KEKOL-885040 format. One record per residue (C-alpha): z negated, y negated, x negated; chain; residue number from 1. Coordinates in steps of 0.02 Angstrom, whole numbers, plus 50000, padded with zeros to 5 digits. Example, Ala and Ser with C-alpha at 12.3 -4.5 7.8 and 13.67 -1.06 7.14 Angstrom:
- z:y:x:c:k
- 49610:50225:49385:A:1
- 49643:50053:49316:A:2
This chain:
- z:y:x:c:k
- 45755:42887:45050:A:1
- 45704:42882:44866:A:2
- 45613:43025:44781:A:3
- 45459:42917:44748:A:4
- 45444:42865:44930:A:5
- 45465:43045:44988:A:6
- 45332:43107:44867:A:7
- 45212:42968:44918:A:8
- 45237:43005:45103:A:9
- 45210:43191:45077:A:10
- 45049:43164:44977:A:11
- 44978:43040:45105:A:12
- 45010:43161:45247:A:13
- 44936:43303:45143:A:14
- 44774:43210:45115:A:15
- 44759:43186:45302:A:16
- 44796:43370:45333:A:17
- 44672:43440:45207:A:18
- 44520:43452:45323:A:19
- 44615:43558:45449:A:20
- 44687:43703:45350:A:21
- 44650:43882:45405:A:22
- 44724:44051:45363:A:23
- 44780:44228:45405:A:24
- 44796:44323:45239:A:25
- 44620:44311:45171:A:26
- 44598:44122:45170:A:27
- 44783:44093:45128:A:28
- 44910:44038:45257:A:29
- 45031:44176:45304:A:30
- 45179:44059:45285:A:31
- 45236:43878:45297:A:32
- 45371:43824:45420:A:33
- 45437:43890:45585:A:34
- 45570:44007:45517:A:35
- 45457:44096:45395:A:36
- 45317:44110:45523:A:37
- 45437:44178:45655:A:38
- 45497:44312:45533:A:39
- 45324:44383:45496:A:40
- 45288:44266:45351:A:41
- 45436:44327:45247:A:42
- 45525:44208:45131:A:43
- 45527:44275:44952:A:44
- 45709:44329:44964:A:45
- 45757:44253:45132:A:46
- 45811:44070:45118:A:47
- 45739:43966:45260:A:48
- 45774:43790:45198:A:49
- 45681:43659:45097:A:50
- 45512:43742:45137:A:51
- 45570:43896:45038:A:52
- 45487:43811:44888:A:53
- 45319:43875:44953:A:54
- 45372:44058:44946:A:55
- 45493:44061:44798:A:56
- 45551:43905:44704:A:57
- 45713:43991:44653:A:58
- 45776:43996:44832:A:59
- 45810:43809:44831:A:60
- 45963:43865:44732:A:61
- 46035:43928:44898:A:62
- 46025:43756:44980:A:63
- 46170:43640:45019:A:64
- 46166:43451:45016:A:65
- 46004:43362:45063:A:66
- 45875:43420:45188:A:67
- 45707:43363:45257:A:68
- 45598:43476:45363:A:69
- 45433:43435:45444:A:70
- 45320:43530:45560:A:71
- 45150:43542:45641:A:72
- 45052:43702:45663:A:73
- 44926:43713:45805:A:74
- 44804:43844:45741:A:75
- 44676:43920:45860:A:76
- 44553:44047:45789:A:77
- 44423:44131:45900:A:78
- 44268:44183:45803:A:79
- 44097:44244:45861:A:80
- 43943:44309:45770:A:81
- 43783:44400:45820:A:82
- 43670:44309:45698:A:83
- 43513:44401:45643:A:84
- 43432:44445:45809:A:85
- 43546:44591:45851:A:86
- 43592:44648:46025:A:87
- 43750:44606:46122:A:88
- 43722:44417:46126:A:89
- 43838:44316:46014:A:90
- 43869:44136:45967:A:91
- 44047:44069:45969:A:92
- 44115:43956:45832:A:93
- 44170:43786:45898:A:94
- 44293:43766:45752:A:95
- 44432:43831:45863:A:96
- 44575:43706:45848:A:97
- 44666:43635:45697:A:98
- 44828:43538:45672:A:99
- 44913:43578:45506:A:100
- 45068:43475:45456:A:101
- 45196:43519:45324:A:102
- 45341:43420:45250:A:103
- 45478:43476:45131:A:104
- 45629:43394:45049:A:105
- 45771:43466:44944:A:106
- 45927:43391:44865:A:107
- 46070:43478:44778:A:108
- 46116:43383:44619:A:109
- 46264:43488:44563:A:110
- 46342:43660:44584:A:111
- 46199:43731:44481:A:112
- 46046:43619:44504:A:113
- 45933:43579:44652:A:114
- 45767:43488:44659:A:115
- 45639:43462:44795:A:116
- 45459:43423:44839:A:117
- 45351:43499:44975:A:118
- 45175:43476:45043:A:119
- 45068:43583:45157:A:120
- 44895:43643:45198:A:121
- 44907:43818:45126:A:122
- 44731:43890:45129:A:123
- 44562:43870:45210:A:124
- 44430:43943:45322:A:125
- 44286:43877:45424:A:126
- 44163:43906:45567:A:127
- 44043:43797:45664:A:128
- 43891:43875:45747:A:129
- 43789:43716:45757:A:130
- 43798:43716:45947:A:131
- 43745:43897:45966:A:132
- 43578:43939:46044:A:133
- 43436:43965:45921:A:134
- 43374:44103:46038:A:135
- 43518:44210:45976:A:136
- 43440:44215:45802:A:137
- 43591:44126:45734:A:138
- 43593:44030:45574:A:139
- 43660:43862:45635:A:140
- 43798:43875:45507:A:141
- 43948:43767:45471:A:142
- 44079:43796:45337:A:143
- 44244:43710:45296:A:144
- 44358:43758:45151:A:145
- 44526:43667:45147:A:146
- 44665:43678:45017:A:147
- 44826:43578:45011:A:148
- 44964:43583:44882:A:149
- 45103:43466:44828:A:150
- 45247:43570:44759:A:151
- 45388:43484:44662:A:152
- 45526:43608:44619:A:153
- 45679:43624:44508:A:154
- 45801:43769:44534:A:155
- 45954:43831:44439:A:156
- 46084:43945:44518:A:157
- 46250:44031:44490:A:158
- 46349:44132:44617:A:159
- 46252:44289:44569:A:160
- 46074:44233:44535:A:161
- 45949:44090:44534:A:162
- 45785:44042:44450:A:163
- 45659:43908:44493:A:164
- 45499:43826:44433:A:165
- 45365:43724:44522:A:166
- 45221:43631:44437:A:167
- 45093:43621:44578:A:168
- 44952:43499:44616:A:169
- 44807:43566:44720:A:170
- 44674:43469:44814:A:171
- 44528:43561:44894:A:172
- 44368:43521:44985:A:173
- 44218:43629:45030:A:174
- 44067:43603:45140:A:175
- 43927:43727:45179:A:176
- 43784:43684:45296:A:177
- 43646:43771:45395:A:178
- 43478:43719:45463:A:179
- 43378:43864:45533:A:180
- 43390:44018:45425:A:181
- 43263:44146:45487:A:182
- 43250:44257:45333:A:183
- 43103:44278:45216:A:184
- 43158:44135:45104:A:185
- 43216:44021:45244:A:186
- 43258:43838:45226:A:187
- 43387:43709:45280:A:188
- 43532:43663:45167:A:189
- 43648:43514:45166:A:190
- 43604:43457:45342:A:191
- 43706:43297:45313:A:192
- 43862:43407:45298:A:193
- 43930:43317:45144:A:194
- 44087:43387:45062:A:195
- 44137:43408:44881:A:196
- 44317:43404:44821:A:197
- 44410:43482:44677:A:198
- 44583:43450:44603:A:199
- 44681:43564:44488:A:200
- 44855:43609:44429:A:201
- 44951:43772:44428:A:202
- 45129:43832:44439:A:203
- 45250:43950:44525:A:204
- 45403:44033:44451:A:205
- 45531:44142:44537:A:206
- 45704:44215:44535:A:207
- 45830:44301:44648:A:208
- 45984:44409:44624:A:209
- 46127:44434:44747:A:210
- 46155:44622:44736:A:211
- 46301:44605:44856:A:212
- 46362:44466:44970:A:213
- 46245:44538:45102:A:214
- 46089:44584:45001:A:215
- 45970:44477:44898:A:216
- 45820:44539:44800:A:217
- 45689:44420:44731:A:218
- 45522:44404:44645:A:219
- 45398:44261:44619:A:220
- 45231:44229:44536:A:221
- 45104:44096:44578:A:222
- 44964:44056:44456:A:223
- 44778:44045:44488:A:224
- 44705:43874:44532:A:225
- 44532:43829:44468:A:226
- 44404:43751:44584:A:227
- 44225:43690:44575:A:228
- 44150:43600:44724:A:229
- 43993:43517:44659:A:230
- 43841:43625:44699:A:231
- 43896:43678:44873:A:232
- 43888:43865:44840:A:233
- 43734:43870:44727:A:234
- 43643:43749:44840:A:235
- 43676:43856:44992:A:236
- 43615:44007:44895:A:237
- 43454:43920:44849:A:238
- 43420:43890:45034:A:239
- 43430:44079:45052:A:240
- 43305:44100:44910:A:241
- 43437:44147:44780:A:242
- 43387:44049:44626:A:243
- 43318:44076:44452:A:244
- 43143:44004:44470:A:245
- 42979:44092:44506:A:246
- 42969:44168:44678:A:247
- 43158:44176:44702:A:248
- 43237:44331:44775:A:249
- 43385:44355:44658:A:250
- 43516:44284:44541:A:251
- 43593:44119:44600:A:252
- 43769:44100:44665:A:253
- 43891:44011:44548:A:254
- 43992:43859:44600:A:255
- 44166:43906:44538:A:256
- 44288:43953:44676:A:257
- 44465:43983:44612:A:258
- 44616:44014:44723:A:259
- 44689:44177:44657:A:260
- 44855:44217:44576:A:261
- 44991:44298:44683:A:262
- 45134:44416:44643:A:263
- 45277:44430:44768:A:264
- 45431:44540:44795:A:265
- 45562:44521:44930:A:266
- 45727:44583:44998:A:267
- 45844:44507:45126:A:268
- 45994:44596:45202:A:269
- 46128:44531:45319:A:270
- 46175:44676:45433:A:271
- 46322:44577:45500:A:272
- 46366:44395:45537:A:273
- 46232:44385:45673:A:274
- 46088:44498:45619:A:275
- 45981:44489:45461:A:276
- 45824:44582:45411:A:277
- 45697:44536:45278:A:278
- 45543:44613:45197:A:279
- 45411:44548:45076:A:280
- 45269:44625:44978:A:281
- 45130:44513:44912:A:282
- 44978:44549:44804:A:283
- 44838:44419:44809:A:284
- 44718:44446:44663:A:285
- 44550:44398:44742:A:286
- 44454:44519:44631:A:287
- 44491:44418:44473:A:288
- 44465:44244:44547:A:289
- 44299:44160:44507:A:290
- 44188:44147:44659:A:291
- 44282:44274:44764:A:292
- 44248:44414:44641:A:293
- 44062:44365:44642:A:294
- 44067:44388:44832:A:295
- 44146:44561:44815:A:296
- 44321:44514:44874:A:297
- 44454:44644:44832:A:298
- 44639:44625:44793:A:299
- 44742:44608:44952:A:300
- 44906:44697:44985:A:301
- 45020:44614:45114:A:302
- 45177:44684:45194:A:303
- 45286:44568:45299:A:304
- 45441:44614:45399:A:305
- 45563:44505:45495:A:306
- 45725:44511:45593:A:307
- 45837:44365:45643:A:308
- 45982:44348:45764:A:309
- 46096:44198:45737:A:310
- 46230:44132:45854:A:311
- 46326:43970:45872:A:312
- 46195:43833:45883:A:313
- 46037:43938:45892:A:314
- 45936:44080:45815:A:315
- 45799:44200:45872:A:316
- 45675:44293:45762:A:317
- 45528:44411:45765:A:318
- 45414:44489:45636:A:319
- 45258:44582:45585:A:320
- 45129:44547:45449:A:321
- 44997:44668:45388:A:322
- 44860:44625:45263:A:323
- 44709:44733:45221:A:324
- 44535:44657:45243:A:325
- 44496:44591:45067:A:326
- 44308:44577:45089:A:327
- 44205:44722:45023:A:328
- 44039:44768:45104:A:329
- 43890:44790:44989:A:330
- 43746:44911:45017:A:331
- 43609:44796:45081:A:332
- 43469:44878:44982:A:333
- 43445:44718:44883:A:334
- 43412:44544:44951:A:335
- 43559:44470:44855:A:336
- 43682:44600:44921:A:337
- 43626:44566:45099:A:338
- 43645:44378:45071:A:339
- 43824:44404:45008:A:340
- 43862:44509:45162:A:341
- 43801:44369:45276:A:342
- 43894:44232:45180:A:343
- 44057:44328:45197:A:344
- 44035:44385:45376:A:345
- 43965:44224:45449:A:346
- 44031:44080:45342:A:347
- 44203:44150:45289:A:348
- 44257:44291:45408:A:349
- 44431:44315:45332:A:350
- 44446:44489:45407:A:351
- 44601:44489:45519:A:352
- 44736:44615:45473:A:353
- 44888:44621:45588:A:354
- 44996:44479:45654:A:355
- 45145:44485:45772:A:356
- 45269:44341:45768:A:357
- 45420:44273:45858:A:358
- 45517:44110:45867:A:359
- 45684:44024:45873:A:360
- 45785:43868:45836:A:361
- 45914:43759:45923:A:362
- 46040:43639:45846:A:363
- 46020:43472:45935:A:364
- 46165:43405:45832:A:365
- 46259:43449:45673:A:366
- 46121:43365:45573:A:367
- 45963:43396:45674:A:368
- 45882:43560:45729:A:369
- 45723:43599:45827:A:370
- 45628:43758:45781:A:371
- 45470:43844:45838:A:372
- 45364:43998:45806:A:373
- 45215:44089:45881:A:374
- 45094:44199:45784:A:375
- 44974:44315:45877:A:376
- 44835:44402:45778:A:377
- 44732:44529:45878:A:378
- 44543:44533:45870:A:379
- 44452:44631:45737:A:380
- 44266:44669:45726:A:381
- 44161:44691:45569:A:382
- 43977:44736:45548:A:383
- 43883:44718:45383:A:384
- 43708:44769:45330:A:385
- 43576:44631:45318:A:386
- 43411:44727:45327:A:387
- 43346:44662:45159:A:388
- 43388:44483:45211:A:389
- 43315:44483:45387:A:390
- 43149:44549:45321:A:391
- 43111:44642:45480:A:392
- 43136:44484:45586:A:393
- 43297:44543:45665:A:394
- 43434:44672:45671:A:395
- 43489:44778:45521:A:396
- 43670:44720:45542:A:397
- 43770:44561:45572:A:398
- 43932:44574:45671:A:399
- 44081:44457:45677:A:400
- 44236:44460:45789:A:401
- 44391:44361:45743:A:402
- 44564:44336:45820:A:403
- 44696:44201:45798:A:404
- 44844:44116:45882:A:405
- 44959:43990:45801:A:406
- 45102:43884:45869:A:407
- 45222:43796:45751:A:408
- 45353:43665:45795:A:409
- 45473:43597:45664:A:410
- 45618:43477:45645:A:411
- 45755:43502:45515:A:412
- 45871:43361:45465:A:413
- 46021:43384:45349:A:414
- 46109:43235:45271:A:415
């Protein structure tokens, strides 16, 4: 298959996948592909195949021949919110099932050069409370942020080290909607649920070094991606009374929403011919990304660990991923602070912290392998102050609960 046809197929599939992306580290996907997901989301130093381009473009320098991988991730978040009435009653989000495809291709050109292209839904978040009972005091809210990226990659390697570079195309869409806000400046917003899109370009660069035949250390950097989705954010804020005109409650929300830069470090170590362990550290710089910093998001530190057992014709893996909650809670003494608390907690509850993973693969033939992974993220609960927003009409706090499960199945074909 020619490079142009592969790129066109990846982009077409990516456009179809965009509305379904969700996340585990903030609003970023923990990993792409079955192997990386099974091993706790690690992949900065641990080569997992053509999809390694997502974690560290340099790792394509460890590939052999040609390879195509493709997978589908069944993502099932469980989210509930108490609205503004207080009490034990909650409304459950009906945005509880997504199908997220990914496709990657790599081709070794010579002893020192490899190229590839990959596509995947890599970030997003969303809830849907439009079916919840109004008696719960819920804002009938709906949100959908989806980000996909197309990642062409070139990598150079020697026996000791490798470097790689990826110019990246990003496509994003955002929709915010609600129709029965009960606060002092109440009003519907965007009842037609129209979306706005944004395209931008960024890059990733990485490198690795083989300390010994058994140990690899690596580092990678991914740039920030700009985003502006029409007037989705400012319009939603105006419905809450946050605008600059007379009678408004506070400063308006801006419309820029940038996906933040990331810095990554990793190590992979082969204990013996059958057992390998891997560890990654990642820093996601939410605090310096437009939009997220306005909503009081903090930098997020992520630690991922994985272990893999390989035998003739199959492998088994397990892992752990920990990420701190990146969303800061503001003192709700001002109306604007309380509005930010509600927007974070209800519309974008990116608060989960720990994930436990396992998976495996089986060689159907010398060329074709079937792989799978399961990610289980236990429930977390977060309460934020909203007293200045509710205006005495409801409870002083809003509470969200959030847990996740994900199931990935992939095929890998070498030729």
